[in-house]
PDB file of N, CA, C and O in Angstrom, chain B, residues numbered from 101:
ATOM      1  N   MET B 101       0.826  -1.188   0.000  1.00  0.00           N
ATOM      2  CA  MET B 101       0.000   0.000   0.000  1.00  0.00           C
ATOM      3  C   MET B 101       0.875   1.258   0.000  1.00  0.00           C
ATOM      4  O   MET B 101       0.615   2.202  -0.746  1.00  0.00           O
ATOM      5  N   ARG B 102       1.898   1.260   0.832  1.00  0.00           N
ATOM      6  CA  ARG B 102       2.769   2.424   0.922  1.00  0.00           C
ATOM      7  C   ARG B 102       3.558   2.612  -0.368  1.00  0.00           C
ATOM      8  O   ARG B 102       3.787   3.746  -0.786  1.00  0.00           O
ATOM      9  N   THR B 103       3.972   1.538  -0.995  1.00  0.00           N
ATOM     10  CA  THR B 103       4.726   1.625  -2.243  1.00  0.00           C
ATOM     11  C   THR B 103       3.858   2.226  -3.349  1.00  0.00           C
ATOM     12  O   THR B 103       4.337   3.025  -4.154  1.00  0.00           O
ATOM     13  N   ALA B 104       2.602   1.847  -3.385  1.00  0.00           N
ATOM     14  CA  ALA B 104       1.692   2.400  -4.397  1.00  0.00           C
ATOM     15  C   ALA B 104       1.515   3.905  -4.191  1.00  0.00           C
ATOM     16  O   ALA B 104       1.455   4.661  -5.161  1.00  0.00           O
ATOM     17  N   TRP B 105       1.432   4.337  -2.953  1.00  0.00           N
ATOM     18  CA  TRP B 105       1.278   5.767  -2.658  1.00  0.00           C
ATOM     19  C   TRP B 105       2.524   6.536  -3.082  1.00  0.00           C
ATOM     20  O   TRP B 105       2.417   7.611  -3.673  1.00  0.00           O
ATOM     21  N   ILE B 106       3.700   5.998  -2.787  1.00  0.00           N
ATOM     22  CA  ILE B 106       4.960   6.652  -3.175  1.00  0.00           C
ATOM     23  C   ILE B 106       5.075   6.714  -4.695  1.00  0.00           C
ATOM     24  O   ILE B 106       5.480   7.734  -5.253  1.00  0.00           O
ATOM     25  N   ARG B 107       4.721   5.630  -5.351  1.00  0.00           N
ATOM     26  CA  ARG B 107       4.788   5.591  -6.812  1.00  0.00           C
ATOM     27  C   ARG B 107       3.851   6.636  -7.429  1.00  0.00           C
ATOM     28  O   ARG B 107       4.238   7.347  -8.357  1.00  0.00           O
ATOM     29  N   SER B 108       2.619   6.728  -6.916  1.00  0.00           N
ATOM     30  CA  SER B 108       1.682   7.704  -7.472  1.00  0.00           C
ATOM     31  C   SER B 108       2.118   9.139  -7.165  1.00  0.00           C
ATOM     32  O   SER B 108       1.907  10.028  -7.990  1.00  0.00           O
ATOM     33  N   ALA B 109       2.720   9.384  -6.000  1.00  0.00           N
ATOM     34  CA  ALA B 109       3.221  10.715  -5.656  1.00  0.00           C
ATOM     35  C   ALA B 109       4.369  11.107  -6.583  1.00  0.00           C
ATOM     36  O   ALA B 109       4.429  12.249  -7.040  1.00  0.00           O
ATOM     37  N   CYS B 110       5.266  10.189  -6.861  1.00  0.00           N
ATOM     38  CA  CYS B 110       6.388  10.476  -7.770  1.00  0.00           C
ATOM     39  C   CYS B 110       5.893  10.726  -9.187  1.00  0.00           C
ATOM     40  O   CYS B 110       6.388  11.627  -9.864  1.00  0.00           O
ATOM     41  N   LEU B 111       4.936   9.951  -9.637  1.00  0.00           N
ATOM     42  CA  LEU B 111       4.378  10.122 -10.975  1.00  0.00           C
ATOM     43  C   LEU B 111       3.680  11.472 -11.103  1.00  0.00           C
ATOM     44  O   LEU B 111       3.848  12.168 -12.104  1.00  0.00           O
ATOM     45  N   THR B 112       2.902  11.840 -10.098  1.00  0.00           N
ATOM     46  CA  THR B 112       2.205  13.128 -10.111  1.00  0.00           C
ATOM     47  C   THR B 112       3.200  14.281 -10.108  1.00  0.00           C
ATOM     48  O   THR B 112       3.045  15.235 -10.871  1.00  0.00           O
ATOM     49  N   GLY B 113       4.197  14.206  -9.275  1.00  0.00           N
ATOM     50  CA  GLY B 113       5.223  15.247  -9.223  1.00  0.00           C
ATOM     51  C   GLY B 113       5.966  15.375 -10.541  1.00  0.00           C
ATOM     52  O   GLY B 113       6.234  16.484 -11.003  1.00  0.00           O
ATOM     53  N   GLY B 114       6.296  14.250 -11.140  1.00  0.00           N
ATOM     54  CA  GLY B 114       6.987  14.265 -12.430  1.00  0.00           C
ATOM     55  C   GLY B 114       6.136  14.882 -13.529  1.00  0.00           C
ATOM     56  O   GLY B 114       6.644  15.630 -14.365  1.00  0.00           O
ATOM     57  N   LEU B 115       4.843  14.571 -13.532  1.00  0.00           N
ATOM     58  CA  LEU B 115       3.948  15.146 -14.531  1.00  0.00           C
ATOM     59  C   LEU B 115       3.806  16.655 -14.352  1.00  0.00           C
ATOM     60  O   LEU B 115       3.754  17.396 -15.333  1.00  0.00           O
ATOM     61  N   LEU B 116       3.744  17.104 -13.116  1.00  0.00           N
ATOM     62  CA  LEU B 116       3.653  18.543 -12.854  1.00  0.00           C
ATOM     63  C   LEU B 116       4.905  19.267 -13.332  1.00  0.00           C
ATOM     64  O   LEU B 116       4.812  20.339 -13.929  1.00  0.00           O
ATOM     65  N   LEU B 117       6.061  18.695 -13.077  1.00  0.00           N
ATOM     66  CA  LEU B 117       7.306  19.306 -13.536  1.00  0.00           C
ATOM     67  C   LEU B 117       7.392  19.302 -15.057  1.00  0.00           C
ATOM     68  O   LEU B 117       7.811  20.289 -15.662  1.00  0.00           O
ATOM     69  N   LEU B 118       7.006  18.218 -15.660  1.00  0.00           N
ATOM     70  CA  LEU B 118       7.040  18.105 -17.112  1.00  0.00           C
ATOM     71  C   LEU B 118       6.043  19.060 -17.752  1.00  0.00           C
ATOM     72  O   LEU B 118       6.345  19.668 -18.779  1.00  0.00           O
ATOM     73  N   GLY B 119       4.863  19.199 -17.162  1.00  0.00           N
ATOM     74  CA  GLY B 119       3.846  20.111 -17.687  1.00  0.00           C
ATOM     75  C   GLY B 119       4.301  21.545 -17.647  1.00  0.00           C
ATOM     76  O   GLY B 119       3.916  22.327 -18.516  1.00  0.00           O
ATOM     77  N   GLY B 120       5.100  21.923 -16.681  1.00  0.00           N
ATOM     78  CA  GLY B 120       5.605  23.281 -16.585  1.00  0.00           C
ATOM     79  C   GLY B 120       6.578  23.624 -17.697  1.00  0.00           C
ATOM     80  O   GLY B 120       6.794  24.802 -17.982  1.00  0.00           O
ATOM     81  N   CYS B 121       7.158  22.638 -18.320  1.00  0.00           N
ATOM     82  CA  CYS B 121       8.137  22.886 -19.386  1.00  0.00           C
ATOM     83  C   CYS B 121       7.488  23.312 -20.691  1.00  0.00           C
ATOM     84  O   CYS B 121       8.162  23.874 -21.555  1.00  0.00           O
ATOM     85  N   PHE B 122       6.202  23.060 -20.856  1.00  0.00           N
ATOM     86  CA  PHE B 122       5.563  23.320 -22.131  1.00  0.00           C
ATOM     87  C   PHE B 122       4.602  24.486 -22.115  1.00  0.00           C
ATOM     88  O   PHE B 122       3.833  24.646 -23.064  1.00  0.00           O
ATOM     89  N   GLY B 123       4.610  25.309 -21.080  1.00  0.00           N
ATOM     90  CA  GLY B 123       3.755  26.482 -21.023  1.00  0.00           C
ATOM     91  C   GLY B 123       4.227  27.537 -22.001  1.00  0.00           C
ATOM     92  O   GLY B 123       5.354  27.482 -22.492  1.00  0.00           O
ATOM     93  N   SER B 124       3.360  28.503 -22.285  1.00  0.00           N
ATOM     94  CA  SER B 124       3.765  29.555 -23.213  1.00  0.00           C
ATOM     95  C   SER B 124       4.747  30.499 -22.537  1.00  0.00           C
ATOM     96  O   SER B 124       4.586  30.845 -21.366  1.00  0.00           O
ATOM     97  N   GLU B 125       5.745  30.903 -23.268  1.00  0.00           N
ATOM     98  CA  GLU B 125       6.772  31.821 -22.776  1.00  0.00           C
ATOM     99  C   GLU B 125       6.423  33.227 -23.233  1.00  0.00           C
ATOM    100  O   GLU B 125       5.937  33.426 -24.346  1.00  0.00           O
ATOM    101  N   HIS B 126       6.670  34.182 -22.383  1.00  0.00           N
ATOM    102  CA  HIS B 126       6.413  35.578 -22.731  1.00  0.00           C
ATOM    103  C   HIS B 126       7.691  36.367 -22.558  1.00  0.00           C
ATOM    104  O   HIS B 126       8.491  36.038 -21.681  1.00  0.00           O
ATOM    105  N   PRO B 127       7.913  37.379 -23.345  1.00  0.00           N
ATOM    106  CA  PRO B 127       7.136  37.758 -24.527  1.00  0.00           C
ATOM    107  C   PRO B 127       7.464  36.890 -25.737  1.00  0.00           C
ATOM    108  O   PRO B 127       8.607  36.481 -25.938  1.00  0.00           O
ATOM    109  N   ASP B 128       6.459  36.626 -26.517  1.00  0.00           N
ATOM    110  CA  ASP B 128       6.576  35.846 -27.745  1.00  0.00           C
ATOM    111  C   ASP B 128       5.866  36.613 -28.862  1.00  0.00           C
ATOM    112  O   ASP B 128       4.708  36.323 -29.165  1.00  0.00           O
ATOM    113  N   PRO B 129       6.540  37.584 -29.476  1.00  0.00           N
ATOM    114  CA  PRO B 129       5.885  38.439 -30.467  1.00  0.00           C
ATOM    115  C   PRO B 129       5.430  37.708 -31.737  1.00  0.00           C
ATOM    116  O   PRO B 129       4.657  38.265 -32.517  1.00  0.00           O
ATOM    117  N   GLN B 130       5.886  36.496 -31.954  1.00  0.00           N
ATOM    118  CA  GLN B 130       5.430  35.731 -33.120  1.00  0.00           C
ATOM    119  C   GLN B 130       4.005  35.225 -32.912  1.00  0.00           C
ATOM    120  O   GLN B 130       3.220  35.174 -33.858  1.00  0.00           O
ATOM    121  N   ARG B 131       3.669  34.849 -31.673  1.00  0.00           N
ATOM    122  CA  ARG B 131       2.344  34.303 -31.361  1.00  0.00           C
ATOM    123  C   ARG B 131       1.383  35.335 -30.816  1.00  0.00           C
ATOM    124  O   ARG B 131       0.175  35.234 -31.029  1.00  0.00           O
ATOM    125  N   TYR B 132       1.915  36.347 -30.099  1.00  0.00           N
ATOM    126  CA  TYR B 132       1.051  37.284 -29.383  1.00  0.00           C
ATOM    127  C   TYR B 132       1.335  38.730 -29.746  1.00  0.00           C
ATOM    128  O   TYR B 132       2.450  39.094 -30.117  1.00  0.00           O
ATOM    129  N   GLU B 133       0.308  39.533 -29.630  1.00  0.00           N
ATOM    130  CA  GLU B 133       0.411  40.978 -29.783  1.00  0.00           C
ATOM    131  C   GLU B 133       0.352  41.558 -28.368  1.00  0.00           C
ATOM    132  O   GLU B 133      -0.561  41.244 -27.605  1.00  0.00           O
ATOM    133  N   TYR B 134       1.303  42.385 -28.026  1.00  0.00           N
ATOM    134  CA  TYR B 134       1.397  42.908 -26.661  1.00  0.00           C
ATOM    135  C   TYR B 134       0.950  44.360 -26.581  1.00  0.00           C
ATOM    136  O   TYR B 134       1.328  45.191 -27.407  1.00  0.00           O
ATOM    137  N   LEU B 135       0.137  44.646 -25.568  1.00  0.00           N
ATOM    138  CA  LEU B 135      -0.294  46.000 -25.301  1.00  0.00           C
ATOM    139  C   LEU B 135       0.580  46.625 -24.216  1.00  0.00           C
ATOM    140  O   LEU B 135       0.835  47.829 -24.225  1.00  0.00           O
ATOM    141  N   TYR B 136       1.033  45.793 -23.284  1.00  0.00           N
ATOM    142  CA  TYR B 136       1.747  46.280 -22.103  1.00  0.00           C
ATOM    143  C   TYR B 136       2.737  45.215 -21.660  1.00  0.00           C
ATOM    144  O   TYR B 136       2.361  44.052 -21.513  1.00  0.00           O
ATOM    145  N   ILE B 137       3.991  45.586 -21.445  1.00  0.00           N
ATOM    146  CA  ILE B 137       5.013  44.659 -20.957  1.00  0.00           C
ATOM    147  C   ILE B 137       5.826  45.350 -19.880  1.00  0.00           C
ATOM    148  O   ILE B 137       6.406  46.411 -20.111  1.00  0.00           O
ATOM    149  N   ASP B 138       5.866  44.745 -18.707  1.00  0.00           N
ATOM    150  CA  ASP B 138       6.709  45.200 -17.592  1.00  0.00           C
ATOM    151  C   ASP B 138       6.691  46.710 -17.365  1.00  0.00           C
ATOM    152  O   ASP B 138       7.744  47.338 -17.251  1.00  0.00           O
ATOM    153  N   GLY B 139       5.500  47.286 -17.300  1.00  0.00           N
ATOM    154  CA  GLY B 139       5.379  48.697 -16.958  1.00  0.00           C
ATOM    155  C   GLY B 139       5.437  49.662 -18.125  1.00  0.00           C
ATOM    156  O   GLY B 139       5.463  50.873 -17.904  1.00  0.00           O
ATOM    157  N   ALA B 140       5.459  49.180 -19.348  1.00  0.00           N
ATOM    158  CA  ALA B 140       5.533  50.082 -20.501  1.00  0.00           C
ATOM    159  C   ALA B 140       4.557  49.641 -21.592  1.00  0.00           C
ATOM    160  O   ALA B 140       4.445  48.454 -21.901  1.00  0.00           O
ATOM    161  N   PHE B 141       3.859  50.612 -22.166  1.00  0.00           N
ATOM    162  CA  PHE B 141       2.986  50.324 -23.295  1.00  0.00           C
ATOM    163  C   PHE B 141       3.840  50.007 -24.510  1.00  0.00           C
ATOM    164  O   PHE B 141       4.925  50.560 -24.688  1.00  0.00           O
ATOM    165  N   GLN B 142       3.340  49.120 -25.329  1.00  0.00           N
ATOM    166  CA  GLN B 142       4.031  48.728 -26.549  1.00  0.00           C
ATOM    167  C   GLN B 142       3.391  49.439 -27.737  1.00  0.00           C
ATOM    168  O   GLN B 142       2.165  49.456 -27.854  1.00  0.00           O
ATOM    169  N   PRO B 143       4.194  50.025 -28.617  1.00  0.00           N
ATOM    170  CA  PRO B 143       3.619  50.741 -29.766  1.00  0.00           C
ATOM    171  C   PRO B 143       2.716  49.822 -30.567  1.00  0.00           C
ATOM    172  O   PRO B 143       3.062  48.656 -30.751  1.00  0.00           O
ATOM    173  N   PRO B 144       1.616  50.276 -31.034  1.00  0.00           N
ATOM    174  CA  PRO B 144       1.067  51.613 -31.100  1.00  0.00           C
ATOM    175  C   PRO B 144       0.145  51.958 -29.930  1.00  0.00           C
ATOM    176  O   PRO B 144      -0.582  52.949 -30.012  1.00  0.00           O
ATOM    177  N   TYR B 145       0.146  51.200 -28.874  1.00  0.00           N
ATOM    178  CA  TYR B 145      -0.801  51.394 -27.777  1.00  0.00           C
ATOM    179  C   TYR B 145      -0.295  52.424 -26.762  1.00  0.00           C
ATOM    180  O   TYR B 145       0.899  52.509 -26.477  1.00  0.00           O
ATOM    181  N   THR B 146      -1.245  53.203 -26.225  1.00  0.00           N
ATOM    182  CA  THR B 146      -0.905  54.216 -25.223  1.00  0.00           C
ATOM    183  C   THR B 146      -1.842  54.197 -24.035  1.00  0.00           C
ATOM    184  O   THR B 146      -1.674  54.988 -23.107  1.00  0.00           O
ATOM    185  N   ALA B 147      -2.832  53.305 -24.041  1.00  0.00           N
ATOM    186  CA  ALA B 147      -3.796  53.229 -22.940  1.00  0.00           C
ATOM    187  C   ALA B 147      -4.272  51.793 -22.775  1.00  0.00           C
ATOM    188  O   ALA B 147      -4.148  50.970 -23.682  1.00  0.00           O
ATOM    189  N   PHE B 148      -4.816  51.514 -21.605  1.00  0.00           N
ATOM    190  CA  PHE B 148      -5.355  50.188 -21.333  1.00  0.00           C
ATOM    191  C   PHE B 148      -6.683  50.014 -22.067  1.00  0.00           C
ATOM    192  O   PHE B 148      -7.359  51.000 -22.358  1.00  0.00           O
ATOM    193  N   PRO B 149      -7.064  48.770 -22.368  1.00  0.00           N
ATOM    194  CA  PRO B 149      -8.298  48.545 -23.123  1.00  0.00           C
ATOM    195  C   PRO B 149      -9.530  48.996 -22.344  1.00  0.00           C
ATOM    196  O   PRO B 149      -9.540  48.996 -21.113  1.00  0.00           O
ATOM    197  N   SER B 150     -10.552  49.375 -23.076  1.00  0.00           N
ATOM    198  CA  SER B 150     -11.796  49.789 -22.427  1.00  0.00           C
ATOM    199  C   SER B 150     -12.973  49.129 -23.126  1.00  0.00           C
ATOM    200  O   SER B 150     -12.882  48.732 -24.288  1.00  0.00           O
ATOM    201  N   GLY B 151     -14.076  49.019 -22.402  1.00  0.00           N
ATOM    202  CA  GLY B 151     -15.313  48.478 -22.960  1.00  0.00           C
ATOM    203  C   GLY B 151     -15.186  47.058 -23.457  1.00  0.00           C
ATOM    204  O   GLY B 151     -14.521  46.224 -22.841  1.00  0.00           O
ATOM    205  N   ILE B 152     -15.827  46.793 -24.573  1.00  0.00           N
ATOM    206  CA  ILE B 152     -15.874  45.453 -25.150  1.00  0.00           C
ATOM    207  C   ILE B 152     -14.499  44.980 -25.612  1.00  0.00           C
ATOM    208  O   ILE B 152     -14.266  43.778 -25.737  1.00  0.00           O
ATOM    209  N   GLU B 153     -13.595  45.913 -25.863  1.00  0.00           N
ATOM    210  CA  GLU B 153     -12.243  45.576 -26.325  1.00  0.00           C
ATOM    211  C   GLU B 153     -11.478  44.742 -25.291  1.00  0.00           C
ATOM    212  O   GLU B 153     -10.548  44.019 -25.652  1.00  0.00           O
ATOM    213  N   ARG B 154     -11.853  44.832 -24.027  1.00  0.00           N
ATOM    214  CA  ARG B 154     -11.170  44.059 -22.979  1.00  0.00           C
ATOM    215  C   ARG B 154     -11.278  42.561 -23.172  1.00  0.00           C
ATOM    216  O   ARG B 154     -10.397  41.815 -22.746  1.00  0.00           O
ATOM    217  N   ALA B 155     -12.344  42.114 -23.807  1.00  0.00           N
ATOM    218  CA  ALA B 155     -12.568  40.677 -23.992  1.00  0.00           C
ATOM    219  C   ALA B 155     -11.487  40.028 -24.857  1.00  0.00           C
ATOM    220  O   ALA B 155     -11.253  38.824 -24.751  1.00  0.00           O
ATOM    221  N   ASP B 156     -10.832  40.806 -25.703  1.00  0.00           N
ATOM    222  CA  ASP B 156      -9.790  40.262 -26.582  1.00  0.00           C
ATOM    223  C   ASP B 156      -8.463  40.032 -25.865  1.00  0.00           C
ATOM    224  O   ASP B 156      -7.645  39.235 -26.325  1.00  0.00           O
ATOM    225  N   TRP B 157      -8.245  40.707 -24.765  1.00  0.00           N
ATOM    226  CA  TRP B 157      -6.935  40.724 -24.114  1.00  0.00           C
ATOM    227  C   TRP B 157      -6.861  39.793 -22.919  1.00  0.00           C
ATOM    228  O   TRP B 157      -7.862  39.546 -22.246  1.00  0.00           O
ATOM    229  N   LYS B 158      -5.672  39.280 -22.662  1.00  0.00           N
ATOM    230  CA  LYS B 158      -5.370  38.462 -21.482  1.00  0.00           C
ATOM    231  C   LYS B 158      -4.393  39.241 -20.609  1.00  0.00           C
ATOM    232  O   LYS B 158      -3.472  39.883 -21.113  1.00  0.00           O
ATOM    233  N   CYS B 159      -4.602  39.180 -19.308  1.00  0.00           N
ATOM    234  CA  CYS B 159      -3.728  39.841 -18.342  1.00  0.00           C
ATOM    235  C   CYS B 159      -2.907  38.758 -17.646  1.00  0.00           C
ATOM    236  O   CYS B 159      -3.470  37.888 -16.981  1.00  0.00           O
ATOM    237  N   TYR B 160      -1.608  38.800 -17.790  1.00  0.00           N
ATOM    238  CA  TYR B 160      -0.718  37.788 -17.221  1.00  0.00           C
ATOM    239  C   TYR B 160      -0.135  38.293 -15.906  1.00  0.00           C
ATOM    240  O   TYR B 160       0.542  39.320 -15.866  1.00  0.00           O
ATOM    241  N   ASP B 161      -0.409  37.559 -14.835  1.00  0.00           N
ATOM    242  CA  ASP B 161       0.106  37.891 -13.516  1.00  0.00           C
ATOM    243  C   ASP B 161       1.409  37.132 -13.307  1.00  0.00           C
ATOM    244  O   ASP B 161       1.412  35.901 -13.279  1.00  0.00           O
ATOM    245  N   GLY B 162       2.502  37.847 -13.162  1.00  0.00           N
ATOM    246  CA  GLY B 162       3.810  37.217 -13.009  1.00  0.00           C
ATOM    247  C   GLY B 162       3.976  36.462 -11.711  1.00  0.00           C
ATOM    248  O   GLY B 162       4.714  35.478 -11.665  1.00  0.00           O
ATOM    249  N   ARG B 163       3.305  36.897 -10.645  1.00  0.00           N
ATOM    250  CA  ARG B 163       3.446  36.217  -9.346  1.00  0.00           C
ATOM    251  C   ARG B 163       2.811  34.838  -9.361  1.00  0.00           C
ATOM    252  O   ARG B 163       3.433  33.858  -8.951  1.00  0.00           O
ATOM    253  N   SER B 164       1.578  34.762  -9.830  1.00  0.00           N
ATOM    254  CA  SER B 164       0.895  33.467  -9.842  1.00  0.00           C
ATOM    255  C   SER B 164       1.159  32.695 -11.132  1.00  0.00           C
ATOM    256  O   SER B 164       0.785  31.528 -11.247  1.00  0.00           O
ATOM    257  N   GLU B 165       1.808  33.349 -12.107  1.00  0.00           N
ATOM    258  CA  GLU B 165       2.100  32.749 -13.403  1.00  0.00           C
ATOM    259  C   GLU B 165       0.839  32.231 -14.084  1.00  0.00           C
ATOM    260  O   GLU B 165       0.814  31.131 -14.636  1.00  0.00           O
ATOM    261  N   ARG B 166      -0.220  33.063 -14.030  1.00  0.00           N
ATOM    262  CA  ARG B 166      -1.499  32.719 -14.653  1.00  0.00           C
ATOM    263  C   ARG B 166      -1.973  33.885 -15.499  1.00  0.00           C
ATOM    264  O   ARG B 166      -1.679  35.043 -15.203  1.00  0.00           O
ATOM    265  N   ALA B 167      -2.700  33.572 -16.540  1.00  0.00           N
ATOM    266  CA  ALA B 167      -3.306  34.590 -17.400  1.00  0.00           C
ATOM    267  C   ALA B 167      -4.798  34.660 -17.089  1.00  0.00           C
ATOM    268  O   ALA B 167      -5.465  33.635 -16.946  1.00  0.00           O
ATOM    269  N   PHE B 168      -5.305  35.878 -16.987  1.00  0.00           N
ATOM    270  CA  PHE B 168      -6.714  36.112 -16.688  1.00  0.00           C
ATOM    271  C   PHE B 168      -7.356  36.873 -17.837  1.00  0.00           C
ATOM    272  O   PHE B 168      -6.691  37.631 -18.544  1.00  0.00           O
ATOM    273  N   ASP B 169      -8.647  36.666 -18.015  1.00  0.00           N
ATOM    274  CA  ASP B 169      -9.416  37.430 -18.981  1.00  0.00           C
ATOM    275  C   ASP B 169      -9.508  38.870 -18.480  1.00  0.00           C
ATOM    276  O   ASP B 169      -9.891  39.088 -17.331  1.00  0.00           O
ATOM    277  N   CYS B 170      -9.171  39.844 -19.297  1.00  0.00           N
ATOM    278  CA  CYS B 170      -9.175  41.249 -18.878  1.00  0.00           C
ATOM    279  C   CYS B 170     -10.566  41.868 -18.824  1.00  0.00           C
ATOM    280  O   CYS B 170     -10.703  43.032 -18.446  1.00  0.00           O
ATOM    281  N   THR B 171     -11.603  41.115 -19.194  1.00  0.00           N
ATOM    282  CA  THR B 171     -12.954  41.655 -19.221  1.00  0.00           C
ATOM    283  C   THR B 171     -13.368  42.226 -17.877  1.00  0.00           C
ATOM    284  O   THR B 171     -14.004  43.279 -17.830  1.00  0.00           O
ATOM    285  N   PHE B 172     -13.024  41.562 -16.789  1.00  0.00           N
ATOM    286  CA  PHE B 172     -13.495  41.972 -15.481  1.00  0.00           C
ATOM    287  C   PHE B 172     -12.499  42.812 -14.702  1.00  0.00           C
ATOM    288  O   PHE B 172     -12.745  43.124 -13.537  1.00  0.00           O
ATOM    289  N   VAL B 173     -11.387  43.185 -15.309  1.00  0.00           N
ATOM    290  CA  VAL B 173     -10.398  44.031 -14.639  1.00  0.00           C
ATOM    291  C   VAL B 173     -10.910  45.460 -14.677  1.00  0.00           C
ATOM    292  O   VAL B 173     -11.192  45.994 -15.750  1.00  0.00           O
ATOM    293  N   ARG B 174     -11.030  46.083 -13.509  1.00  0.00           N
ATOM    294  CA  ARG B 174     -11.569  47.441 -13.431  1.00  0.00           C
ATOM    295  C   ARG B 174     -10.514  48.478 -13.071  1.00  0.00           C
ATOM    296  O   ARG B 174     -10.777  49.677 -13.166  1.00  0.00           O
ATOM    297  N   GLY B 175      -9.369  48.057 -12.675  1.00  0.00           N
ATOM    298  CA  GLY B 175      -8.307  48.986 -12.313  1.00  0.00           C
ATOM    299  C   GLY B 175      -7.068  48.203 -11.927  1.00  0.00           C
ATOM    300  O   GLY B 175      -7.096  46.974 -11.869  1.00  0.00           O
ATOM    301  N   GLY B 176      -5.989  48.907 -11.665  1.00  0.00           N
ATOM    302  CA  GLY B 176      -4.761  48.227 -11.288  1.00  0.00           C
ATOM    303  C   GLY B 176      -4.107  47.490 -12.428  1.00  0.00           C
ATOM    304  O   GLY B 176      -3.505  46.434 -12.232  1.00  0.00           O
ATOM    305  N   TRP B 177      -4.222  48.046 -13.628  1.00  0.00           N
ATOM    306  CA  TRP B 177      -3.643  47.394 -14.798  1.00  0.00           C
ATOM    307  C   TRP B 177      -2.148  47.206 -14.647  1.00  0.00           C
ATOM    308  O   TRP B 177      -1.592  46.223 -15.137  1.00  0.00           O
ATOM    309  N   ASP B 178      -1.498  48.128 -13.982  1.00  0.00           N
ATOM    310  CA  ASP B 178      -0.040  48.053 -13.841  1.00  0.00           C
ATOM    311  C   ASP B 178       0.403  46.893 -12.953  1.00  0.00           C
ATOM    312  O   ASP B 178       1.597  46.607 -12.861  1.00  0.00           O
ATOM    313  N   TYR B 179      -0.545  46.225 -12.299  1.00  0.00           N
ATOM    314  CA  TYR B 179      -0.248  45.042 -11.495  1.00  0.00           C
ATOM    315  C   TYR B 179       0.202  43.882 -12.381  1.00  0.00           C
ATOM    316  O   TYR B 179       1.002  43.044 -11.963  1.00  0.00           O
ATOM    317  N   TYR B 180      -0.317  43.843 -13.605  1.00  0.00           N
ATOM    318  CA  TYR B 180      -0.044  42.725 -14.503  1.00  0.00           C
ATOM    319  C   TYR B 180       1.278  42.917 -15.217  1.00  0.00           C
ATOM    320  O   TYR B 180       1.658  44.036 -15.564  1.00  0.00           O
ATOM    321  N   ARG B 181       1.965  41.825 -15.430  1.00  0.00           N
ATOM    322  CA  ARG B 181       3.271  41.877 -16.093  1.00  0.00           C
ATOM    323  C   ARG B 181       3.134  42.051 -17.600  1.00  0.00           C
ATOM    324  O   ARG B 181       3.876  42.815 -18.217  1.00  0.00           O
ATOM    325  N   TYR B 182       2.172  41.331 -18.189  1.00  0.00           N
ATOM    326  CA  TYR B 182       1.922  41.423 -19.620  1.00  0.00           C
ATOM    327  C   TYR B 182       0.424  41.532 -19.854  1.00  0.00           C
ATOM    328  O   TYR B 182      -0.373  40.931 -19.134  1.00  0.00           O
ATOM    329  N   ILE B 183       0.053  42.297 -20.854  1.00  0.00           N
ATOM    330  CA  ILE B 183      -1.311  42.292 -21.359  1.00  0.00           C
ATOM    331  C   ILE B 183      -1.160  41.974 -22.840  1.00  0.00           C
ATOM    332  O   ILE B 183      -0.508  42.716 -23.574  1.00  0.00           O
ATOM    333  N   TYR B 184      -1.755  40.884 -23.276  1.00  0.00           N
ATOM    334  CA  TYR B 184      -1.518  40.377 -24.626  1.00  0.00           C
ATOM    335  C   TYR B 184      -2.757  39.729 -25.206  1.00  0.00           C
ATOM    336  O   TYR B 184      -3.734  39.481 -24.499  1.00  0.00           O
ATOM    337  N   ARG B 185      -2.706  39.458 -26.505  1.00  0.00           N
ATOM    338  CA  ARG B 185      -3.744  38.699 -27.191  1.00  0.00           C
ATOM    339  C   ARG B 185      -3.088  37.947 -28.351  1.00  0.00           C
ATOM    340  O   ARG B 185      -1.995  38.292 -28.800  1.00  0.00           O
ATOM    341  N   ALA B 186      -3.771  36.931 -28.810  1.00  0.00           N
ATOM    342  CA  ALA B 186      -3.250  36.131 -29.925  1.00  0.00           C
ATOM    343  C   ALA B 186      -3.243  36.968 -31.191  1.00  0.00           C
ATOM    344  O   ALA B 186      -4.161  37.752 -31.431  1.00  0.00           O
ATOM    345  N   ARG B 187      -2.218  36.803 -31.992  1.00  0.00           N
ATOM    346  CA  ARG B 187      -2.143  37.516 -33.277  1.00  0.00           C
ATOM    347  C   ARG B 187      -3.229  37.012 -34.207  1.00  0.00           C
ATOM    348  O   ARG B 187      -3.561  35.827 -34.220  1.00  0.00           O
ATOM    349  N   LYS B 188      -3.770  37.924 -34.976  1.00  0.00           N
ATOM    350  CA  LYS B 188      -4.852  37.564 -35.912  1.00  0.00           C
ATOM    351  C   LYS B 188      -4.318  37.347 -37.295  1.00  0.00           C
ATOM    352  O   LYS B 188      -5.081  37.039 -38.210  1.00  0.00           O
TER     353      LYS B 188
END
C-alpha cells in the first residue's frame, strides 16, 4: 500500500514538472500581440483597453504565473506583467 502511494506521488510530481516545461513563454511576439510589458505600453498602444475591447486581451500575472481574462479588470492594470492577445 505504501509503495503504491509513493509511486503515485512520484508520478504526479513528475507530470507537474514536465507540464511546466511546455507552457507559453512571454514575450513571444510571433504568437502574441502585446499592449503592455513590464510597466511600458508597446507601440502603437498608449492606454489600457476599455469596454468590449477588454474581452480580446489576457492579463498575465507574473506572481501566480497565470493569465486572466481582462474583461473583469476594473483597475490596477499596472499590477499585470503582460497584457496580450493572440495575433490575428
